[in-house]
MARNU-428628 format. One record per residue: residue in one letter; x, z, y of N, C-alpha, C in turn. Coordinates in steps of 0.1 Angstrom, whole numbers, plus 5000, padded with zeros to 4 digits. Last residue first. Layout:
! residues N
aXZYXZYXZY;...
END
This chain:
! residues 112
a432013955825433513975823433814115821;k429113845809429813935818431213955815;k428213505805428813635799429413715810;k425313355816426713375817427113505811;k422913185798423313305804424813315805;t421312885805422312955797422813075805;v418412715802419112815810420112885801;v417312395802417912495793418712585802;k414312265811415612305815416112415806;k412512005796412712145797414212175802;i410811745810412111785805412311935807;a407611645801408411715811409711755803;r406811315791407011455787407911525798;k404611105808406011135803406111285801;q401511015797402311095807403611115800;r400410685792400910805786401710885797;k397610515804399010545805399410675799;p395310355783395610465793397110495793;k395210005779395510135774395810235785;a395109775794393809845790394109985785;k397709675796397009725808395709805805;i398109605769398909705775398209765788;e396309395767396109505758396909625764;a397409215785396009265788395809395779;m399809155773399809225786398409285789;r398809015751399509145748399509225761;a397708795764396808875756397509015754;a400108685775399008725784398108825776;v401408605751402008705759400908765769;l399508415742399808535734400408645742;a399808225763398508295760398608415752;k402408155760402008215772400708295770;l402208025735403108145737402708225749;t400507815741400107915731400908045733;k402207675759400907715763400407825754;s404507605743404607705754403207755759;d403807615708404007545720404007645732;l405007645675404607715687404907635699;v406307515654404907485657404407545670;a408907605654408707455652407307415655;l408707875655409107805667408907655666;r406108065641407107965638407407885651;a405708395647405208265651406308165649;l404908685630405908595634405208465637;l403408995641403408875633404508785638;f402509345638403409235643403109115635;p401709625633400909515639401709415646;w403109695600403109705615402209595621;s403509665573402909785578402809805593;k404709405571403409435565402709555570;y407309335580406209355590404809395584;h408809295557409209395567408109435577;e407809075544407609215538407809325549;t406608875572407508905560407209045555;i404008655582404708785582405708785570;y402908395604403208445591403808585593;f401408125622401708265620402008295606;l401007835619401707895630402208035627;r399607795596400707705598401607765609;p397507975597398608005587399807905589;e395408075616396507975619397608005610;a393508255605393108145614394108035615;e395008445592394108365584393708245592;l396508555613397208495601396308405593;m394508655629395408545634396108475622;v393408855612392608745617393408625621;d395709025611395108955599394208845602;r395909105638397009035631396508955619;m393609245640393809125649394909045642;e394109455622392909365620393109235628;m396209585634396409525621395309425618;s396309505669395909595658396209515645;g397509355690396709475693396509565681;v400909255683399509235685398809365686;r404209145690403309265688401909225691;l406108895675405108935685404309055681;a409008715670408208825666407408885677;v409408375665409208475675408408585669;a411708205643410408245648410508345659;d413308155619413208055630411808085637;e414808475612413808375610413808275621;k416708645622416908585609416008475606;d416008735648417408695645417608635632;h413208615667413708685655415108635652;v412808685700413108585691413708655679;r410108915708411508875708411708765698;g407609105727408109015716409608985718;v406609345740405809225738406309135727;f406709695744407209575737406209465737;s406409835776405909815763406409685757;e407209855803407909935793407409925779;n405609645815405309795817406009885807;y406609445789405709455801405309595803;f409509285775408609395777407709375789;v411409115751410609105763409609225763;s414909165740413409155738412709145752;p417809175722417209135734415709105732;k418209465701418109315702417409285715;g418209735697419409675699419409525701;f415509795695416309815683417609735684;y415409615722414409675713415209685700;p416509595756416809605742415609665734;g414809365779415409485776415709495761;e413309175805414109185793414709315792;n409809155816411209175818411909195805;t406809025832407609065820409109085824;g405708945855405509085851406309125839;t404808615847405008715857404808855852;v406508445822405208505825405508625835;s409008385814408508305825407108365830;l409708525792410108585805409508505817;m408808355773408108475775408408535788;
END
């Protein structure tokens, strides 16, 4: 995943993960022999699960989230790069969120 130009590594819930423009792309799962990947929507995830059940699956943990797991034994580098590129395109298409302004806290000094 990091071989795709523009991706970088960082922590996601304390685990080494791949990001693009500060948005999560995926990571190697620590309990499954798979890569956890973020997809565009729950509908897209369901289509992918139905189309390629030998490659993609989910666990109970991921049922409520637009993630899927790709079996490392079946996943080839061409498919992985295509999945990463698709996620990058989704991220590029989303309007950028403006960062929240940090409020300055003013403390009053006590008179002596």
